[in-house]
C-alpha positions as CSV (number, residue, x, y, z in Angstrom):
1,M,-13.5,4.6,-16.7
2,P,-13.2,8.2,-17.8
3,K,-9.5,9.0,-18.7
4,P,-9.4,12.2,-16.6
5,F,-9.5,10.0,-13.4
6,L,-6.2,8.4,-14.3
7,D,-4.7,11.6,-15.6
8,V,-5.5,13.5,-12.5
9,A,-4.3,10.7,-10.2
10,V,-1.0,10.5,-12.0
11,D,-0.5,14.3,-12.2
12,V,-1.3,14.9,-8.5
13,A,0.9,11.9,-7.4
14,R,3.9,13.3,-9.4
15,E,3.2,16.9,-8.1
16,S,3.0,15.7,-4.5
17,G,6.0,13.4,-4.9
18,A,8.1,16.3,-6.2
19,M,7.2,18.3,-3.2
20,L,8.0,15.5,-0.9
21,A,11.4,14.9,-2.6
22,D,12.3,18.6,-2.1
23,A,11.3,18.5,1.6
24,F,13.2,15.3,2.1
25,A,16.4,16.8,0.6
26,K,16.0,19.7,3.0
27,G,15.4,17.6,6.1
28,A,12.1,16.8,7.6
29,R,10.8,18.0,11.0
30,S,8.4,15.6,12.7
31,E,6.1,15.7,15.7
32,P,4.6,12.8,17.7
33,K,1.3,11.2,16.5
34,G,0.3,9.2,19.5
35,R,2.8,7.2,21.5
36,F,4.6,5.4,18.7
37,D,4.0,7.2,15.4
38,V,5.1,10.5,13.9
39,V,3.7,13.0,11.4
40,T,5.6,15.6,9.5
41,E,4.8,19.0,7.9
42,A,5.2,17.2,4.6
43,D,2.4,14.8,5.4
44,H,0.0,17.7,5.9
45,A,1.3,19.6,2.9
46,S,1.0,16.6,0.6
47,E,-2.5,15.8,1.8
48,A,-3.6,19.4,1.3
49,L,-2.3,19.4,-2.2
50,I,-3.9,16.1,-3.2
51,V,-7.3,16.7,-1.5
52,S,-7.5,20.2,-3.0
53,R,-6.8,19.0,-6.5
54,I,-9.4,16.1,-6.2
55,R,-12.0,18.5,-4.9
56,T,-11.3,20.9,-7.7
57,E,-11.5,18.3,-10.4
58,F,-14.2,16.0,-9.0
59,P,-16.2,18.0,-6.4
60,S,-18.8,15.3,-5.9
61,H,-16.2,12.6,-5.1
62,A,-15.5,11.6,-1.5
63,V,-12.0,11.6,-0.2
64,V,-10.6,9.5,2.7
65,S,-7.1,10.5,3.7
66,E,-4.7,9.3,6.5
67,E,-4.2,12.7,8.2
68,G,-8.0,13.5,8.3
69,G,-8.2,16.1,5.6
70,G,-10.7,14.3,3.5
71,H,-13.9,15.4,1.9
72,A,-17.5,14.1,2.3
73,G,-18.3,14.5,-1.4
74,G,-21.7,14.3,-3.0
75,P,-24.0,11.6,-4.5
76,D,-21.4,10.1,-6.8
77,P,-20.4,6.5,-6.0
78,Y,-16.7,7.5,-6.2
79,C,-14.4,7.7,-3.2
80,W,-10.6,8.3,-3.2
81,Y,-8.3,6.7,-0.6
82,V,-5.2,8.8,-0.2
83,D,-2.0,8.2,1.7
84,P,-0.1,11.5,1.1
85,L,3.2,10.0,2.5
86,D,3.4,6.3,3.1
87,G,6.5,5.7,5.0
88,T,6.5,8.7,7.3
89,K,9.0,7.3,9.8
90,N,11.5,6.6,7.0
91,F,10.9,10.1,5.6
92,A,11.4,11.7,9.0
93,R,14.7,9.9,9.6
94,G,16.2,10.5,6.2
95,Y,15.6,6.9,5.0
96,P,14.8,7.0,1.3
97,S,11.8,4.6,1.2
98,F,8.4,6.3,1.0
99,A,5.7,6.9,-1.6
100,V,2.5,8.7,-2.5
101,S,-0.5,6.4,-2.8
102,L,-4.0,7.1,-4.4
103,A,-6.8,4.7,-5.1
104,L,-10.3,5.2,-6.5
105,K,-13.3,3.2,-5.5
106,C,-16.5,3.1,-7.4
107,G,-19.4,1.6,-5.4
108,N,-17.8,-1.4,-3.7
109,E,-14.9,-2.0,-6.2
110,L,-11.5,-0.5,-6.4
111,V,-11.0,0.6,-10.0
112,L,-7.7,2.6,-10.0
113,G,-4.4,2.6,-8.1
114,V,-1.4,4.9,-8.4
115,V,1.8,4.7,-6.3
116,F,4.7,7.1,-6.9
117,D,8.2,6.7,-5.4
118,P,9.7,10.2,-5.8
119,I,13.2,9.0,-4.8
120,R,13.5,6.3,-7.5
121,Q,11.1,8.1,-9.9
122,E,9.0,5.0,-10.2
123,L,5.3,5.4,-11.1
124,F,3.1,2.4,-10.6
125,V,-0.3,2.6,-12.2
126,A,-3.2,0.1,-12.5
127,E,-6.7,0.3,-13.8
128,R,-9.3,-2.4,-13.4
129,N,-9.3,-4.8,-16.4
130,A,-6.5,-2.8,-18.0
131,G,-3.3,-4.2,-16.4
132,A,-0.5,-2.7,-14.4
133,C,2.5,-0.7,-15.4
134,C,5.7,0.8,-13.9
135,N,6.9,3.9,-15.8
136,D,4.7,2.9,-18.8
137,Q,6.2,-0.6,-18.9
138,R,3.8,-3.5,-18.4
139,I,4.5,-5.4,-15.1
140,G,3.4,-8.8,-13.7
141,V,3.9,-10.9,-10.6
142,S,6.7,-13.4,-10.3
143,R,6.4,-17.1,-11.4
144,V,8.0,-18.5,-8.2
145,R,6.1,-21.7,-7.1
146,R,8.0,-22.9,-4.1
147,L,8.2,-21.4,-0.6
148,D,11.9,-22.1,-0.3
149,Q,12.4,-19.9,-3.4
150,C,10.0,-17.2,-2.1
151,L,11.1,-13.7,-1.1
152,M,8.6,-12.0,1.1
153,S,7.9,-8.6,2.7
154,T,6.0,-7.6,5.8
155,G,5.6,-4.7,8.3
156,F,6.4,-4.6,12.0
157,P,3.9,-2.1,13.2
158,S,3.7,-0.4,16.6
159,A,1.5,-1.6,19.4
160,R,-1.1,1.1,18.4
161,R,-2.0,-0.8,15.3
162,H,-2.8,-4.2,16.7
163,A,-2.6,-6.3,19.8
164,R,-1.5,-9.5,18.0
165,M,2.2,-9.5,17.5
166,N,3.7,-10.4,14.2
167,T,6.8,-12.0,15.7
168,P,5.8,-15.8,15.7
169,V,4.7,-15.5,12.1
170,F,7.8,-13.6,11.2
171,H,10.0,-16.4,12.7
172,H,8.1,-19.2,11.0
173,I,8.3,-17.5,7.6
174,C,12.0,-16.9,8.0
175,M,12.5,-20.6,8.5
176,T,10.3,-21.5,5.4
177,T,11.3,-19.0,2.7
178,Q,14.4,-17.4,1.2
179,G,13.9,-14.5,3.5
180,L,12.0,-11.2,4.3
181,R,12.4,-7.6,3.4
182,R,10.8,-4.6,5.1
183,T,10.5,-1.3,3.2
184,G,8.5,0.5,5.8
185,S,5.8,1.3,3.2
186,S,3.0,-1.1,2.4
187,A,2.3,0.8,-0.8
188,L,5.8,0.0,-2.0
189,D,5.6,-3.5,-0.8
190,L,2.5,-4.2,-2.8
191,S,4.0,-2.4,-5.8
192,Y,7.1,-4.6,-5.6
193,L,4.9,-7.6,-5.4
194,A,3.1,-6.5,-8.5
195,C,6.3,-6.2,-10.5
196,G,7.9,-9.4,-9.3
197,R,10.6,-8.1,-7.0
198,I,9.0,-10.0,-4.1
199,D,6.6,-12.9,-4.2
200,A,4.3,-12.2,-1.3
201,F,3.4,-9.7,1.4
202,W,1.4,-9.9,4.6
203,D,0.6,-7.6,7.5
204,I,-2.0,-7.1,10.3
205,G,-3.9,-4.0,11.2
206,L,-3.4,-1.9,8.0
207,S,-5.8,0.9,7.1
208,A,-7.6,1.3,3.8
209,W,-5.3,4.1,2.5
210,D,-2.3,1.9,3.2
211,V,-3.2,-0.8,0.8
212,A,-6.0,0.3,-1.6
213,A,-3.8,1.4,-4.5
214,G,-1.4,-1.5,-4.0
215,L,-4.2,-4.1,-4.2
216,V,-5.3,-2.7,-7.6
217,L,-1.7,-3.1,-8.7
218,V,-1.5,-6.7,-7.4
219,A,-4.8,-7.8,-8.9
220,E,-4.0,-6.3,-12.3
221,A,-0.5,-7.7,-12.3
222,G,-1.9,-11.2,-12.0
223,G,-1.6,-11.6,-8.2
224,C,-4.3,-12.3,-5.5
225,Y,-5.0,-11.4,-1.9
226,S,-7.0,-12.8,1.0
227,D,-7.0,-12.8,4.8
228,L,-4.3,-15.0,6.4
229,R,-6.5,-18.1,6.4
230,G,-7.4,-17.7,2.7
231,G,-10.8,-16.1,3.2
232,R,-12.3,-13.2,1.3
233,V,-10.9,-9.9,2.5
234,S,-11.9,-6.3,2.1
235,F,-9.2,-3.7,1.5
236,M,-10.5,-2.3,4.8
237,G,-10.0,-5.6,6.6
238,P,-7.8,-6.2,9.6
239,E,-5.3,-8.5,7.9
240,L,-3.9,-9.1,4.5
241,L,-1.9,-11.8,2.6
242,A,-1.1,-10.8,-1.0
243,D,1.0,-12.9,-3.4
244,N,1.7,-14.2,-6.9
245,T,-1.1,-16.8,-6.7
246,L,1.3,-19.7,-7.2
247,V,2.4,-19.7,-3.6
248,H,-0.9,-18.7,-2.1
249,D,-2.2,-22.1,-0.9
250,A,1.2,-23.0,0.6
251,L,1.3,-19.6,2.5
252,V,-2.3,-20.0,3.7
253,Q,-1.3,-23.3,5.1
254,V,1.7,-21.8,6.9
255,F,-0.4,-19.0,8.4
256,S,-3.3,-21.3,9.3
257,D,-0.8,-23.6,11.2
258,V,0.7,-20.7,13.1
259,L,-2.7,-19.2,14.0
260,K,-4.2,-22.5,14.9
261,G,-1.4,-23.0,17.4
262,G,-2.3,-19.8,19.1
263,M,1.1,-18.4,18.4
264,C,-0.2,-15.0,17.0
265,R,-2.2,-13.2,19.6
């Protein structure tokens, strides 16, 4: 992969993150985005910065971004997936857990992922077949093998995202593992999985820009991902289970049992 792709992704993530950190310190103003969600001026400003930079550097690349400010691109097989502010609700309430997320797809494969946490100044980077790093230090998934030693993360999304409630699965996992964490940012969840802070992550109804960069990180850090029943999953799929590979089969069994019982609908 040409080095400028990575250089631009890192530069623009840091630049956007600095802008978000400044806006966060000053206090964010939000407005409704449908019934349950919110959007802030910072979402739009971050998106405008990122999309403008990508269009300048790679005018033939397509861009898909959460707030709709993407770019159709040209004949190139490259497409960027951008979440300019993952964790908007946290950001809007002054809760310091959010990130900038950029991923690059070539054809049908994700080849680059960058997640930047401007509060903790943590930059997670992964390229296909080149490994994953946090602040230039190589990272890898955990070596936990048992569910009762497993720390997991998930999201509890609004009704807008999906009709199937996460609550039954949530309860079952709580009774099976060491416990659950919720950052409010799937990009951070997947980054934390990649560096071994948690052992697994699942969610339902996520969008491509929510997870694309994180999935590159997980794969390059030695993890794996599937749908909840262990089947092949696209990063644009309706459900996701990602983990350190060592607990994958056991988790698939747990989710299959819950779903078979009709508890998640």
